[in-house]
N, C-alpha and C positions, 0 to 999 in steps of 0.2 A: 503494500499499499504506499502511496506517495502522500506523506503528510505535508500539511501547509502551515504557515505561520500567520497568525492574526496581526494585521498592521505592523508595527515596529517592535512587537512584543516577543517574549520567549515562549508564547503559548503555541505549541505544536499540536495541531488538531487534525483529526480524520476529515476527508472531504465531505463526509456525511456527518451531520449532527442529529442526535435524537431529541426531538421536540416532546414535550410532556403535557401540553395543555389539555389533552382528552382525559388525563388520569383523574378520575373522581366523578366524572359525569358519564361520558361515553364508554368508560372502561373502568372496571373495578380493580382493586388493589392487586389480587392474585394475577390478573392478566397483565397489569402494568409491570409487575416484576418479571413476568415472562418476556414482555416486549423488551425491557432494558437488558435482560440477560442475553437475549438473542442478538441485540444489536452489539453488546460487549463482545460476545463470542465471535462476531464477524469483524471485530477490529474497530468499532466506533468507540472513540475515547472522549467524545464531546457530547455533553447533555445540557439541555437548555430548559429552564423553568421560570417561574415568576411568582411573586407574593400574591398576585391576583388570581392565579390559576386555581381550579380548572375553568374552562369556558363552556357555555356561556357564563359570565361572572355572576356570582351569587354570594351574598354576604354570609350565608351559613356555610358555604363550602370553601371560601377563599382560604388558601394556606394548606389545604389538604394535599395538593399536589406536592409542595415542597416537602411536607412530612413524609410522604411515601418515597420520594427521591432520596431523602435523608436516610430512611431505614434501609433502602436498597443499597446505598453507598457503603453502609456498614459491612456488606457482604464482599466488598472489593477493596483492594489497596487504595487508599484515598489519593496517592500520588499518581495512580494510573488513570485518573479521571480529570478532565477539564470541565469544571462546573460553571455554568453561566446561570445568573438569575437576573431579576429586574424589579426595580422599584416602580410602583404603580404611578402612572402620570397624573397631571394635575387635574383637578375636578373642573377647571375652567376649559378643558379640552373637548374632544368629541363625545365623551359620555362621563358620567360621574361615577367613579369606582365605588362599589359597595363595601368599602373598608375605611377605617378611621373615620367613621360617621359621615362619609362622603365629603370630607374636607381636605383631601390629599393635595399636596403641592410638592414641588421640588425645591424645598427650602431646607435650612439646616436641621430643623426640628424633625421633619418627616423623613429626611434621609437617614438621620440617626435611628429613628424608630423603626424605619423599614429594615435597615441592615441588621439590627439586633433581633428582630422578629424572624428574619429569614435564616440567620445563622443558627438560631435556636431550633427552628423546624427542620432545618437541613442537617442538624447534628454535626456540625463542622465549625472550625474556627477561622476559616477563610473561604472566600469565593474567588475563583480564578478570573471571571469576567463579570462585572456588575454593570447593568445597563439601565438607562432611563427608558421606561417603557414607551412614553411619548413626551414631548416637550412641554414646558410650563411657559405660557405666553405672557404671565404677570411677573413672576419672580425673575430678577435679573440673572442672566447666565453666570455672572461673576460669583454670585452667592452660591448658586448650585455647584459650580466647579470647585469652589473653595472648600465646600463640605465634602464633596467626592474626593478631593485631594487628601483630606485628612484621613479618609478611610484607607486610602492607599498607604499613607505614611504610618498608620497604625498597624498595618499588616492584615487588616480584616478583608481587604480586597487587593488583588494583585494588579488588575487593570480595569479601565473604564470603558464603556460603549454607550452609544445612543441607539434609539429605535424610532421608527415611524417619523423620521426627521426630514427636513428639507435641505436643499443645498445651501440656502442662506443660514439656516439654524446650525447646520454642521460647521460651515466655514467660519461663522461668528464664534462658535464654541472653540474651534481650533485656534483661531487668532487670540482669543482671550487666554487660553491655556498657555500659548507661546509667550505672551507678554507678562503674564502674571507668574509664570513658572509653575503652573499647575499640571497635574497629570491630566493628559488629553484623552479624548475619545479615540480609542484604536479601532473601533469597529462601528458599523451601522447595521441594524436589523430591519430591513424594510421589505415590503411585499414585492416580490419579483418572480415573474413566470412568463411563459410564452403567451399568455393572455394579458399580462400586465407588464409592458416593457418600459414603462415611464421612467424607470431608474436610469435607462440608457440616455435619456435626454440631456441631463445635466450632472446627476450625482455620480455617474460612472467616471466622468472626467475628474471630479473632485477626488474621488477615491484613489484613482491612479496617480494623480499629481501629489497627493498629500499622504499616500501609503496608508489609507484607511481601508479596512477590509469590509466588504459586504457579506453579511450572513443572511442570505435570502430565506424568508419564511413563505409558506404557501406556494411552494414550486408547482403544485398540482392545482393551483387556484382554488383552494378550498375542496379539492377533490373533483372538480369539474373536469379537469383533464384526464381523469381516469376513464371517462366515458360513461359513467354510471347514469348521468342525467340524459344521455343520448339514447339510453336503452329502454326508455319508457315512453308512453304516449304523451304524458304530462310531466314536466320536471318535479312537480309537488308529489308525485306518485312514487318517486325514487326513495331509497333509504339513505338518508344523509342529513347533514346539519343544515344545508341550505333549503332542502325540502321542508324540514321543520320550521325554518325561519320564515318561509313564505306564508305559512299558516299562523304565525305568531301574532299576538296582539301587540307586541313590542314594534313600534315604528322603525327604530334604528335597525333591528334585525331584519325586517322585511326590506328595507332600502339596501342593506348589505347583500341580501340574497338576490335582489334584482340586478345589482351591479355585477356580481359574479356570474349570475345565471340568467342570460338573456339570449335573444335570437343570434346576436353576433358571436357570443362566446360559444354557444352550442354549435354553430356553423364552422367556426374556426376549430373547435375540438374534433369535429368530425373529420376535418382535413388532416389534423395532426395524427388521429387514429390511423388514417390511411398510410401516412408516412411510416409510422411505427410498424404497421403490418407489412409494408413493403420491405423493411430491413429485418423483419423477424424478431422484433422485441415488443414488450408490453408498453402501451401508452404511458404508464407510470414511470417505467424505466426511461423512456424518451424524455419526458418532462423533467425528470430529476437530473439526468445527465446534461441536458441543455443548460439548466440553471447553474451548474457547478463548472461549466467549461470557460467561464470568463476569467481573465487574469486578475480581476479585482475582487473575486469571490474566494473567500477562504474555506468556507464550509456551508453546505445547503442543509437547512433544517427540515427534517421529514417528520411526519406524524403518523400515528397508527392507533386503531381502537382494538386490534387483535394481532397476534403474532403473524398470522398468514399474510396480512397486509404488507409486512416488511419485505417479503421476498423480492417483489418487483422494484422497490426503492433501493434496496441494498444491491441488486444486480447493476446498478449505475455506479457503484463505488469506484471501480477501475475502468469504467467504460469511457471511451473517447469517441465522440461522434465524428463522422467524416465531414469534409468540407462540403460534399454533395448533399448530405443530410441537413447540415446547417443552412445551406442555401434554400433547400426545399422549405424549411421551417420559416425562413425570412420571407419567402414568396407568399406564404399564407398570411403573414402580417401585412405585407404590401397590399394584399387583395382585401383584407378586412382590418383596417387601421384601428388600433386602440379599442378593441371590443369591450373593454371594461370602462371606457370613457377617459 
């Protein structure tokens, strides 16, 4: 396996990262352990979680995923695992997190509360990569970075990362860290897939020039690229998160489902399925391999609700797509531009 480094750090990670957001809702504890064991046995050394998990967010369940990951890690040598977690983003963002009474912020107080809670649940004394789940548009980035820097200096965190960030937000943070001599964001965890190539517009250039690594999440576009929503008469008839979201009373969930699952995304997916069929691989393998083949990507985050789902994703671990296949994928995007908007 060819390991990769995150940003300018000493974090040497597998090209596939095991995401855990389904653990506690779509997946029970026993199966979660099986999933992590299988990933570990296949050489995955990178595991990503968050204080807010599992999803969909629920105040009664928040933190369970970290607890399970912490219990599982006790069965493995701690130094063999690169552990990533996230502090919940600010309540002034795209939704209000159901933790800390809906008053979350990326300020000194919440950063300290969040890290102490995560360390306790994860049953460890340090986190390798600690990420801001999404930006705070109110608290000055200088305050956030100063608090994050103290975590690094204390040894509770090895390196910092951001997530769901913009080119402006990331570059402003990098500039602030440079001039204030704070620990910088070494990674960015954003949505990136064949159905959502927005990262290539601006952020990819920033990552390459500043040596910040992308950790793509949702390489299957929330499962859409697996083709499961193309196999039913109506998308809401499929078994999957977005099928449930379409029927949800939660407006945010319905809008999210409509963004990921619409006429354009389903037409694009059908074309990608044909490409995968032509080269004899699973559509999931194609989508995962595509997302990890860019030079600014350190590790692609996969997810699963059962061990069987891992097979197609793990098949992409050492797979390099040919130039011909990549051109075929690009042609689909040219025919149906930005299907997720």
